[in-house]
MARMIMAR-141532 format. One record per residue (C-alpha): x, y negated, z negated. Coordinates in steps of 0.25 Angstrom, whole numbers. Layout:
<nudrens>
      c1      c2      c3
       X       Y       Z
...
</nudrens>
This chain:
<nudrens>
      c1      c2      c3
      13       9     242
      12      24     243
       2      29     254
     -10      36     246
      -8      49     254
       6      51     249
       4      48     235
       6      61     228
       2      64     213
      16      63     208
      18      49     215
       4      45     210
       8      49     195
      21      41     196
      13      29     200
       2      31     190
      11      34     178
      23      26     180
      22      16     168
      18      27     158
      28      34     149
      22      47     151
      22      46     166
      32      58     169
      25      67     159
      11      64     164
      14      64     179
      22      77     177
      10      84     170
       0      79     181
       9      85     191
       9      98     184
      -6      98     184
      -6      95     199
       2     107     201
      -7     116     194
     -19     110     202
     -12     113     215
     -10     128     211
     -25     128     207
     -29     122     220
     -22     133     227
     -29     143     219
     -43     138     220
     -41     136     235
     -38     152     236
     -51     155     228
     -54     170     228
     -40     173     234
     -34     169     220
     -41     182     214
     -50     174     206
     -63     183     209
     -71     192     200
     -66     192     186
     -71     195     172
     -78     182     167
     -69     175     156
     -73     163     148
     -64     152     145
     -61     144     132
     -72     134     137
     -83     145     138
     -83     145     154
     -81     157     163
     -66     158     166
     -62     162     181
     -48     167     184
     -45     155     192
     -48     146     179
     -36     154     172
     -27     153     185
     -30     138     185
     -27     137     170
     -14     144     172
     -10     135     184
     -12     123     175
      -5     128     163
       7     133     171
       8     120     179
       9     111     167
      14     118     155
      30     117     158
      31     102     163
      33      96     149
      21      88     150
      12      95     141
      10     100     128
      -2     109     130
     -14     111     139
     -29     114     136
     -37     121     147
     -52     125     148
     -48     139     150
     -39     140     138
     -45     142     123
     -33     134     117
     -23     124     122
     -11     129     130
       2     125     124
      14     122     133
      24     133     130
      36     131     122
      46     133     133
      40     120     140
      42     106     136
      30     100     129
      24      87     134
      15      76     130
       2      80     136
      -9      89     135
     -17      95     147
     -32      99     147
     -37     106     159
     -48     114     166
     -40     121     175
     -51     125     185
     -65     117     183
     -76     123     190
     -71     136     192
     -85     142     192
     -85     136     207
     -73     144     211
     -81     156     216
     -90     147     226
     -78     139     231
     -82     125     224
     -71     115     220
     -65     117     206
     -55     109     199
     -45     107     187
     -46      96     177
     -35      92     167
     -33      81     156
     -19      76     151
     -19      72     136
      -7      66     128
      -1      75     118
       9      68     108
      11      79      98
      24      85      94
      18      99      91
      10     110      99
      -2     104     104
     -16     109      98
     -30     109     103
     -32      96      95
     -22      89     104
     -31      91     116
     -43      85     109
     -41      71     115
     -52      62     121
     -52      60     136
     -48      46     134
     -34      51     130
     -32      58     143
     -19      53     150
     -23      60     163
     -34      68     169
     -38      75     182
     -44      86     190
     -41      94     202
     -51      98     212
     -50     110     221
     -59     108     234
     -57     106     249
     -44      98     244
     -38      99     230
     -38      86     223
     -31      81     210
     -38      69     203
     -32      63     191
     -30      50     182
     -20      46     173
     -28      34     168
     -26      26     180
     -38      29     188
     -42      43     195
     -35      47     208
     -36      60     217
     -25      68     224
     -28      78     234
     -18      90     236
     -11      90     248
      -8     105     250
       2     103     261
      12      96     252
       6     101     239
       4      87     233
      -7      79     227
      -9      67     235
     -17      54     230
     -30      54     239
     -40      47     230
     -33      36     221
     -42      28     211
     -54      36     212
     -67      28     208
     -81      33     204
     -92      24     208
    -100      19     196
    -113      22     203
    -117      36     209
    -129      43     215
    -123      57     212
    -123      66     200
    -118      79     196
    -125      89     186
    -129     103     185
    -144     102     187
    -147     116     181
    -144     111     167
    -155     100     168
    -163     107     158
    -152     106     148
    -149      92     150
    -151      81     139
    -161      71     143
    -152      59     147
    -145      68     158
    -158      73     162
    -164      59     164
    -152      55     172
    -152      67     182
    -167      66     183
    -165      51     188
    -154      55     197
    -164      66     203
    -175      56     205
    -167      48     214
    -173      36     222
    -187      39     215
    -181      38     201
    -176      27     193
    -162      27     198
    -167      24     212
    -157      31     221
    -154      46     224
    -144      54     218
    -136      66     222
    -133      78     213
    -120      86     213
    -116      99     206
    -103     106     208
    -101     113     195
     -86     109     195
     -83      97     187
     -71      93     195
     -79      94     208
     -90      85     202
     -80      74     197
     -72      74     209
     -85      71     217
     -88      60     208
     -74      54     209
     -75      54     224
     -89      48     225
     -96      45     212
    -106      53     204
    -110      58     190
    -106      72     184
    -114      77     172
    -112      89     163
    -120      84     152
    -123      89     138
    -135      99     139
    -142     109     130
    -138     121     139
    -128     126     128
    -130     118     115
    -116     122     110
    -109     113     121
    -109      98     121
    -106      99     136
    -101     108     147
     -88     102     151
     -75     102     143
     -71      89     137
     -55      91     138
     -55      98     152
     -65      92     160
     -73      80     154
     -61      72     149
     -52      73     161
     -63      71     172
     -68      60     162
     -56      53     164
     -55      55     179
     -69      49     180
     -66      37     171
     -54      34     178
     -61      33     191
     -72      24     186
     -82      34     181
     -86      38     167
     -87      51     159
     -97      53     148
    -103      64     139
    -116      56     142
    -114      50     128
    -100      45     129
     -87      44     136
     -81      58     138
     -67      52     137
     -70      48     123
     -75      61     118
     -65      68     107
     -63      82     111
     -66      92      99
     -62     105     106
     -53     109     117
     -65     115     125
     -75     105     121
     -86     102     131
     -93      89     133
    -104      83     142
     -99      76     154
    -105      65     163
     -96      57     172
     -94      50     185
    -100      37     190
    -100      27     179
    -114      21     180
    -121      34     180
    -113      40     169
    -117      27     161
    -131      29     164
    -131      44     160
    -125      39     146
    -136      29     145
    -146      40     146
    -139      48     135
    -139      36     126
    -154      33     129
    -157      48     126
    -149      48     113
    -155      35     108
    -169      41     111
    -172      31     122
    -171      41     134
    -182      39     145
    -183      51     153
    -184      49     167
    -198      52     173
    -199      55     188
    -208      46     197
    -216      59     199
    -221      57     185
    -223      43     185
    -237      37     180
    -243      38     194
    -240      53     195
    -250      64     193
    -239      70     186
    -236      59     176
    -230      65     162
    -243      60     154
    -252      69     164
    -245      81     160
    -251      91     150
</nudrens>
């Protein structure tokens, strides 16, 4: 058996995909994605030295501010993956329409959806950012259109992300568990360092942007209030709260030690059902989480069962340790059925001078 420290990404893919008829094409595509990740890792490591300083703000296809490094990373993925004969087209968070593989290159049986630089708002403060990707099958014999990308997350054949931190890591799944690889910069290879990642079912850690509390739906407010109450509340234990504002970094922490991440539906912008993109963020990270034993939900159903209606569609996201996600789903069910019981702090129980019925 090969020593763990010497299992490169290429060797791992040969082992994982050996009995699949599409093994060569899929492995080749994932190696091409890894090549793009290496290039982006080198760019992010240089920070402002790349020339990504002040620039006129631009809004991308998803309605977010677009930084120069977003476009550089986007181009790195396209240039790395367009020529290998594995893809028919690509969809990016940074592009309004799908990118079709040029006619000079062989067309392949897959589609790639990706967020080239997730969390790019953190670049200026040197916080970890990442790349997220999703691989879908394409069986058409004509030029793919936007409709071909609108597949549920359950149809993904592979998904993954890269995180650019103190070490650059690539975490991926081909439907046989979730596995982490660390970039060895001396040899230029991704080495398997975290095989068969597993998320504990229980956790005492949650991640949410507390500044949006006034916009949350009651079931989310109920859950977070219970967590903040700690040992004094009905949960009977203390919780830690985290928030990095980089989904890749949040998910990576959950994979390493458990937790629950929430970017739920809220009323801050009624035009949006959620904040995060279904194709580029929720689906690939949902698959990664589920393959590690966790669960990914909108609060009202499994993310991977959602049928996309548009290329840049947004969706509520609640994912991580299975039992906590199930609890949050239950609270949504209670609320929708009219059975929701809002949590009342012990400060306002019947023996308190501040009990609710005493207020005027």
